[in-house]
Each structure stands twice: as structure tokens, then as C-alpha cells.
N, C-alpha and C positions, 0 to 999 in steps of 0.2 A: 578550762576557763582562760579566756584571752586577757591580755594586758589591759585592754580597754574596759572589759567587763569588771576586772579587779579594781581598776581605777574608779569606775562608776560606783561600785559597792563601797569603796573607801570614802568617796565623796559623800554618798548618802549617809553613811555611818557618822561622819564628822558633822554633817549638818544636823543630824538627830541629836548627837551628844551636845553640841553647842546650843541648840534650841532648849534642851533640858536645863542646861546651866543658866541660860538667859532667864528662864522662868523663876529662878531662885534669887536673882539680883534685883535691887530696886531700880526704878526708872524715875526720871524727873530732873529737877534742878534744885540745888541748895540755895536758899535765900536767907540772908541775915535780917533780923528784926530787932530794933533797939527800943527797949522799954525802960524808962527811968535810968538811962545811962548804962544799962546792961544789954549786952548783945546775946540774942537767942537765935538758934539756927533751925530752919524748917526745910523740909523736903517737899517741894510742890510737884504734883503730877496729875495727869488727867485720868479719870475713871469714867469712861463714856463721855458725856458732855460736861460732867462736873469736874472742877479743879479741886483737888484734895490737898490739904497741907498736913504734914506729919511732923511732929516735934522731934528734933534730933537731939538737942541738948545745948548746953552752953560751953561745954568743955572741948578741948582740942582733940582728945582721943576719939570720942564718938564721931566728931566731924571728920577726922582723918579716915576712919573706917568706912564711912558712907562715901566719901570722895573716892576711895580706892575701889569700892564696889561699882560706883558709877563709871569710873575709868575702865574697869574690866568689862562692864556692860557695853560701852562704846567700842572697845576692841573686839568683842565677840560679834557685835552687830556688823562690824566691818569685815570680819572673817567670814561670816555667813554670806554676806553680799558677794565676796570674792568666790566663795565656793559655789554659789548659784551661777555666777558667770562661767566658772569652770565647768559646771554641769552642762550648760548650753554648748560649750565647746566640745565636750565629750559626745553629746548627742549628734552634733554636726559631723564629727569624725566617724562615728558609728554609721551614719547615713551614707558617708562617702565609701565605706568599705563594703 
């Protein structure tokens, strides 16, 4: 097995693992809503053409947990993007050899 084929296999494996993790994380945006002077937090995201709102809570703990998950999701999406760019480079390198 050549170095290029090992790198290609590693790249594919990482994309697969990150995609699996991405499926477990929430997507969308946190939006506060004030009712009678109290602030409630909702997670808004698209489900097909529909915009769905999911109640998060009004306490800081649940809000922090969802924010961390959304941050992790954006990090993983960026890593997958870079891995796909790397995959293109690997294919070009393979074609040259």
C-alpha cells in the first residue's frame, strides 16, 4: 500500500467519522424570545421548506450546552470541507503518478 493510498483511506475514514458525528449534533440558530419580561430561548432550523422552532429553555445551562453543540457542528463542517479539498488534491496527485 503506497503512502498516497494510505492517505486516501485515512481521508475517507475521517470524512465518514465526522459525517456520523455531524448527524448527532443540532443545526440552526439560537434565538431569544421575550414574553412578559422573561426570556426564553429557541433553536430555529429548516426541515425541508419548513422552519422549525425547538424550545431550549430559559436557564443558562441548557443554552450553553446547545451553543457548544452548534459550535462543534460548525467546526466539523469546516473540517469536512477541508478534507474534501484534500481529497481532490490526493486524486490529482494520484493522476500525476
